[in-house]
LUMDREN-248148 format. One record per residue (C-alpha): residue number from 1; chain; x, z, y. Coordinates in nm, 2 decimals, m for minus. Layout:
N
NODE    n  chain       x       z       y
NODE  NUM      A       X       Z       Y
...
END
This chain:
323
NODE    n  chain       x       z       y
NODE    1      A    9.14    5.56   12.14
NODE    2      A    9.34    5.88   12.07
NODE    3      A    9.15    6.20   12.04
NODE    4      A    9.21    6.45   12.31
NODE    5      A    9.26    6.83   12.26
NODE    6      A    9.29    7.12   12.50
NODE    7      A    9.47    7.43   12.38
NODE    8      A    9.45    7.76   12.56
NODE    9      A    9.74    7.98   12.47
NODE   10      A    9.96    7.67   12.40
NODE   11      A   10.28    7.87   12.49
NODE   12      A   10.21    8.12   12.21
NODE   13      A   10.32    8.10   11.84
NODE   14      A    9.99    7.94   11.72
NODE   15      A    9.96    7.71   12.02
NODE   16      A   10.31    7.56   11.97
NODE   17      A   10.25    7.49   11.60
NODE   18      A    9.90    7.35   11.67
NODE   19      A   10.04    7.12   11.94
NODE   20      A   10.30    6.99   11.70
NODE   21      A   10.03    6.93   11.43
NODE   22      A    9.80    6.75   11.67
NODE   23      A   10.08    6.53   11.81
NODE   24      A   10.17    6.43   11.46
NODE   25      A    9.80    6.33   11.41
NODE   26      A    9.81    6.11   11.71
NODE   27      A    9.62    6.33   11.96
NODE   28      A    9.67    6.34   12.33
NODE   29      A    9.74    6.71   12.38
NODE   30      A    9.67    6.92   12.69
NODE   31      A    9.76    7.29   12.73
NODE   32      A    9.63    7.55   12.96
NODE   33      A    9.89    7.79   13.10
NODE   34      A    9.85    8.09   13.34
NODE   35      A   10.04    8.10   13.66
NODE   36      A   10.29    8.39   13.63
NODE   37      A   10.60    8.50   13.80
NODE   38      A   10.79    8.45   13.48
NODE   39      A   10.72    8.11   13.31
NODE   40      A   10.78    8.14   12.94
NODE   41      A   10.76    7.80   12.77
NODE   42      A   11.05    7.84   12.52
NODE   43      A   10.81    7.79   12.22
NODE   44      A   10.70    7.45   12.35
NODE   45      A   11.03    7.34   12.52
NODE   46      A   11.09    7.09   12.24
NODE   47      A   10.75    6.93   12.32
NODE   48      A   10.83    6.87   12.69
NODE   49      A   10.70    6.53   12.79
NODE   50      A   10.47    6.51   12.49
NODE   51      A   10.21    6.76   12.60
NODE   52      A   10.05    6.79   12.95
NODE   53      A   10.02    7.14   13.09
NODE   54      A    9.76    7.25   13.34
NODE   55      A    9.71    7.58   13.52
NODE   56      A    9.40    7.77   13.44
NODE   57      A    9.29    8.12   13.35
NODE   58      A    9.03    8.26   13.11
NODE   59      A    8.93    8.51   13.38
NODE   60      A    8.84    8.22   13.62
NODE   61      A    8.54    8.03   13.49
NODE   62      A    8.56    7.77   13.76
NODE   63      A    8.92    7.68   13.66
NODE   64      A    8.80    7.63   13.31
NODE   65      A    8.52    7.40   13.41
NODE   66      A    8.75    7.20   13.64
NODE   67      A    9.00    7.17   13.35
NODE   68      A    8.74    7.04   13.11
NODE   69      A    8.62    6.78   13.37
NODE   70      A    8.98    6.67   13.43
NODE   71      A    9.10    6.65   13.07
NODE   72      A    8.77    6.54   12.90
NODE   73      A    8.87    6.68   12.56
NODE   74      A    8.71    6.61   12.23
NODE   75      A    8.83    6.94   12.09
NODE   76      A    8.91    7.28   12.25
NODE   77      A    9.11    7.54   12.07
NODE   78      A    9.08    7.89   12.24
NODE   79      A    9.40    8.07   12.13
NODE   80      A    9.46    8.26   12.45
NODE   81      A    9.41    8.63   12.44
NODE   82      A    9.57    8.97   12.50
NODE   83      A    9.68    8.96   12.14
NODE   84      A    9.90    9.26   12.08
NODE   85      A    9.70    9.55   11.92
NODE   86      A    9.91    9.85   12.06
NODE   87      A    9.88    9.71   12.41
NODE   88      A    9.51    9.71   12.38
NODE   89      A    9.51   10.09   12.37
NODE   90      A    9.70   10.10   12.70
NODE   91      A    9.50    9.82   12.86
NODE   92      A    9.16    9.82   12.70
NODE   93      A    8.97    9.68   13.00
NODE   94      A    9.21    9.39   13.05
NODE   95      A    9.20    9.32   12.67
NODE   96      A    8.82    9.31   12.70
NODE   97      A    8.83    9.07   12.99
NODE   98      A    9.06    8.82   12.82
NODE   99      A    8.98    8.86   12.46
NODE  100      A    8.60    8.91   12.48
NODE  101      A    8.46    8.79   12.81
NODE  102      A    8.72    8.51   12.83
NODE  103      A    8.55    8.35   12.53
NODE  104      A    8.21    8.36   12.70
NODE  105      A    8.35    8.20   13.02
NODE  106      A    8.50    7.92   12.81
NODE  107      A    8.18    7.86   12.62
NODE  108      A    7.97    7.86   12.95
NODE  109      A    8.22    7.61   13.10
NODE  110      A    8.18    7.39   12.79
NODE  111      A    7.80    7.42   12.79
NODE  112      A    7.77    7.31   13.15
NODE  113      A    8.06    7.06   13.17
NODE  114      A    8.12    6.91   12.83
NODE  115      A    7.87    7.02   12.57
NODE  116      A    7.98    6.76   12.31
NODE  117      A    8.31    6.93   12.27
NODE  118      A    8.41    7.08   11.93
NODE  119      A    8.52    7.44   12.00
NODE  120      A    8.75    7.66   11.80
NODE  121      A    8.76    8.04   11.86
NODE  122      A    9.05    8.24   11.73
NODE  123      A    8.89    8.53   11.55
NODE  124      A    9.09    8.80   11.38
NODE  125      A    9.11    9.01   11.06
NODE  126      A    9.14    9.31   11.30
NODE  127      A    8.76    9.28   11.34
NODE  128      A    8.73    9.42   10.98
NODE  129      A    8.94    9.73   11.08
NODE  130      A    8.83   10.01   10.86
NODE  131      A    8.74    9.78   10.58
NODE  132      A    8.40    9.82   10.41
NODE  133      A    8.49    9.60   10.11
NODE  134      A    8.81    9.45    9.95
NODE  135      A    8.89    9.17    9.98
NODE  136      A    8.72    9.07   10.31
NODE  137      A    8.50    8.75   10.33
NODE  138      A    8.30    8.58   10.60
NODE  139      A    8.01    8.82   10.51
NODE  140      A    8.21    9.15   10.53
NODE  141      A    8.07    9.37   10.81
NODE  142      A    8.31    9.44   11.10
NODE  143      A    8.44    9.79   11.17
NODE  144      A    8.71    9.73   11.44
NODE  145      A    8.96   10.01   11.49
NODE  146      A    9.12    9.91   11.82
NODE  147      A    9.01    9.78   12.16
NODE  148      A    9.16    9.45   12.05
NODE  149      A    8.95    9.44   11.73
NODE  150      A    8.64    9.53   11.93
NODE  151      A    8.71    9.25   12.18
NODE  152      A    8.77    9.00   11.91
NODE  153      A    8.44    9.10   11.74
NODE  154      A    8.26    9.02   12.07
NODE  155      A    8.44    8.69   12.10
NODE  156      A    8.33    8.61   11.74
NODE  157      A    7.97    8.70   11.78
NODE  158      A    7.93    8.52   12.12
NODE  159      A    8.07    8.20   11.96
NODE  160      A    7.81    8.22   11.68
NODE  161      A    7.55    8.30   11.95
NODE  162      A    7.63    7.99   12.15
NODE  163      A    7.63    7.77   11.84
NODE  164      A    7.29    7.89   11.74
NODE  165      A    7.14    7.91   12.09
NODE  166      A    7.28    7.59   12.25
NODE  167      A    7.36    7.38   11.94
NODE  168      A    7.73    7.37   12.04
NODE  169      A    7.98    7.27   11.77
NODE  170      A    8.15    7.61   11.79
NODE  171      A    8.34    7.77   11.50
NODE  172      A    8.54    8.08   11.45
NODE  173      A    8.85    8.11   11.23
NODE  174      A    8.89    8.47   11.10
NODE  175      A    9.26    8.45   11.06
NODE  176      A    9.45    8.72   10.89
NODE  177      A    9.81    8.81   11.00
NODE  178      A   10.02    8.50   11.04
NODE  179      A   10.38    8.50   11.13
NODE  180      A   10.68    8.27   11.19
NODE  181      A   11.02    8.25   11.36
NODE  182      A   10.82    8.20   11.68
NODE  183      A   10.64    8.53   11.65
NODE  184      A   10.68    8.76   11.95
NODE  185      A   10.94    9.04   11.92
NODE  186      A   10.66    9.31   11.97
NODE  187      A   10.50    9.22   11.63
NODE  188      A   10.61    9.42   11.33
NODE  189      A   10.73    9.12   11.12
NODE  190      A   10.95    8.98   11.40
NODE  191      A   11.06    9.33   11.51
NODE  192      A   11.19    9.38   11.15
NODE  193      A   11.36    9.04   11.11
NODE  194      A   11.52    9.04   11.45
NODE  195      A   11.65    9.40   11.42
NODE  196      A   11.78    9.33   11.06
NODE  197      A   11.98    9.04   11.21
NODE  198      A   12.12    9.27   11.49
NODE  199      A   12.21    9.54   11.23
NODE  200      A   12.39    9.28   11.01
NODE  201      A   12.58    9.15   11.32
NODE  202      A   12.69    9.51   11.40
NODE  203      A   12.49    9.53   11.72
NODE  204      A   12.28    9.84   11.62
NODE  205      A   12.26   10.08   11.33
NODE  206      A   11.90   10.21   11.31
NODE  207      A   11.55   10.06   11.29
NODE  208      A   11.26   10.29   11.40
NODE  209      A   10.93   10.21   11.23
NODE  210      A   10.57   10.32   11.23
NODE  211      A   10.35   10.34   10.92
NODE  212      A   10.54   10.18   10.63
NODE  213      A   10.24   10.21   10.39
NODE  214      A   10.01    9.99   10.61
NODE  215      A    9.91    9.68   10.41
NODE  216      A    9.85    9.34   10.55
NODE  217      A    9.77    8.99   10.43
NODE  218      A   10.06    8.79   10.59
NODE  219      A   10.07    8.41   10.60
NODE  220      A   10.27    8.14   10.78
NODE  221      A   10.14    8.03   11.12
NODE  222      A   10.22    7.66   11.05
NODE  223      A    9.97    7.67   10.76
NODE  224      A    9.70    7.85   10.96
NODE  225      A    9.69    7.60   11.24
NODE  226      A    9.61    7.33   10.99
NODE  227      A    9.30    7.53   10.89
NODE  228      A    9.19    7.54   11.25
NODE  229      A    9.21    7.17   11.28
NODE  230      A    9.02    7.12   10.95
NODE  231      A    8.74    7.34   11.08
NODE  232      A    8.67    7.10   11.37
NODE  233      A    8.67    6.79   11.14
NODE  234      A    8.36    6.92   10.94
NODE  235      A    8.01    6.77   10.96
NODE  236      A    7.86    7.11   11.04
NODE  237      A    8.02    7.40   11.24
NODE  238      A    8.08    7.72   11.04
NODE  239      A    8.31    8.02   11.03
NODE  240      A    8.60    8.07   10.78
NODE  241      A    8.84    8.34   10.66
NODE  242      A    9.19    8.21   10.65
NODE  243      A    9.43    8.42   10.45
NODE  244      A    9.67    8.43   10.15
NODE  245      A    9.46    8.66    9.93
NODE  246      A    9.77    8.87    9.88
NODE  247      A    9.85    9.21   10.03
NODE  248      A   10.19    9.35   10.11
NODE  249      A   10.31    9.68   10.27
NODE  250      A   10.53    9.70   10.57
NODE  251      A   10.78    9.87   10.34
NODE  252      A   10.79    9.55   10.13
NODE  253      A   10.85    9.35   10.44
NODE  254      A   11.14    9.58   10.53
NODE  255      A   11.29    9.56   10.18
NODE  256      A   11.29    9.18   10.16
NODE  257      A   11.43    9.14   10.51
NODE  258      A   11.72    9.38   10.45
NODE  259      A   11.79    9.23   10.10
NODE  260      A   11.81    8.89   10.26
NODE  261      A   12.13    9.00   10.45
NODE  262      A   12.26    9.21   10.16
NODE  263      A   12.18    9.56   10.31
NODE  264      A   12.00    9.86   10.17
NODE  265      A   11.71    9.93   10.40
NODE  266      A   11.70   10.30   10.34
NODE  267      A   12.03   10.35   10.52
NODE  268      A   11.89   10.21   10.85
NODE  269      A   11.51   10.27   10.87
NODE  270      A   11.34   10.58   10.99
NODE  271      A   10.98   10.67   11.08
NODE  272      A   10.92   10.73   11.45
NODE  273      A   10.58   10.88   11.54
NODE  274      A   10.58   10.68   11.86
NODE  275      A   10.50   10.37   11.65
NODE  276      A   10.20   10.51   11.46
NODE  277      A    9.87   10.39   11.60
NODE  278      A    9.59   10.63   11.71
NODE  279      A    9.36   10.46   11.45
NODE  280      A    9.53   10.27   11.17
NODE  281      A    9.40    9.97   10.98
NODE  282      A    9.51   10.05   10.63
NODE  283      A    9.43    9.76   10.40
NODE  284      A    9.36    9.40   10.51
NODE  285      A    9.33    9.13   10.24
NODE  286      A    9.13    8.82   10.29
NODE  287      A    8.94    8.60   10.05
NODE  288      A    8.98    8.24   10.16
NODE  289      A    8.77    8.09    9.88
NODE  290      A    8.53    7.92   10.13
NODE  291      A    8.82    7.76   10.33
NODE  292      A    8.97    7.63   10.00
NODE  293      A    8.65    7.49    9.88
NODE  294      A    8.50    7.34   10.19
NODE  295      A    8.82    7.26   10.40
NODE  296      A    9.05    7.18   10.11
NODE  297      A    9.30    7.43   10.27
NODE  298      A    9.56    7.63   10.08
NODE  299      A    9.86    7.83   10.21
NODE  300      A   10.19    7.67   10.12
NODE  301      A   10.44    7.94   10.23
NODE  302      A   10.44    8.27   10.02
NODE  303      A   10.53    8.61   10.17
NODE  304      A   10.89    8.64   10.05
NODE  305      A   10.97    8.29   10.16
NODE  306      A   10.81    8.36   10.50
NODE  307      A   11.02    8.68   10.56
NODE  308      A   11.34    8.51   10.45
NODE  309      A   11.26    8.21   10.68
NODE  310      A   11.22    8.45   10.97
NODE  311      A   11.54    8.65   10.89
NODE  312      A   11.74    8.33   10.87
NODE  313      A   11.61    8.21   11.21
NODE  314      A   11.69    8.55   11.37
NODE  315      A   12.04    8.55   11.21
NODE  316      A   12.11    8.22   11.39
NODE  317      A   11.95    8.35   11.71
NODE  318      A   12.15    8.67   11.72
NODE  319      A   12.47    8.48   11.64
NODE  320      A   12.40    8.25   11.93
NODE  321      A   12.33    8.55   12.16
NODE  322      A   11.96    8.47   12.20
NODE  323      A   11.65    8.67   12.16
END
């Protein structure tokens, strides 16, 4: 019989890539979506008829329990969150509700409804924040620098807590930044590639940016969902850093993106204080040695390739008049 998976956040970047991966592996895939006045399913439009969508909400524990009873999954991937760091400054309480307490509600629902489930929690490199060592490993202490990072640290620790207290098969993937042509326009990588395409097509002439010196460890989302799946296939539950072990500045991202369309970035980019965060995370670089050794996982897409893939996709989108 086919394995069954339930993905929260299936309409997001990671959810769409994960759904594709699981379908290829022969899974029956269910996704949880929130009821909203604006239904946004474009990232999974090509999977219509292949995945089953259900309404539910991380803030409503009863809806989670009902959904687990209905779908009877073997694996649950909790990818839903308020995931945009700047928004977490404007909506810190909402971010805490979804990104922190939402994890507890899902774990409680699993514990009482379907304790045999294998559970994946999407942790984040933003938990390291003001980093206490370079590179960061599974043992690096957390020092989050945003309400989002703080909420993710709670979600991470509560997952470990339920694993140890209730013997649930619950794991956390500490994923460093991962991008793709499906990334939301509010994220810096996609903001750059989309606006580069607009500039190249003559639709605008400037690109306002925040801190160009911020450094990140950027990988491809399609690679990272493979690591999620591998974590749930292990004999024992454990937590893993997933990263490329390379760091790049926002400035490098900008340079590669403009070079891809044959433009000099310095003619278009300027720093706008509105995009500088109250507390910046300066240097994130992950050591994924444990994931390589135990999961046999390696990133396949390098940074330059990733940026160029995103620029190419946005050039096509802008040409077609899409966002």
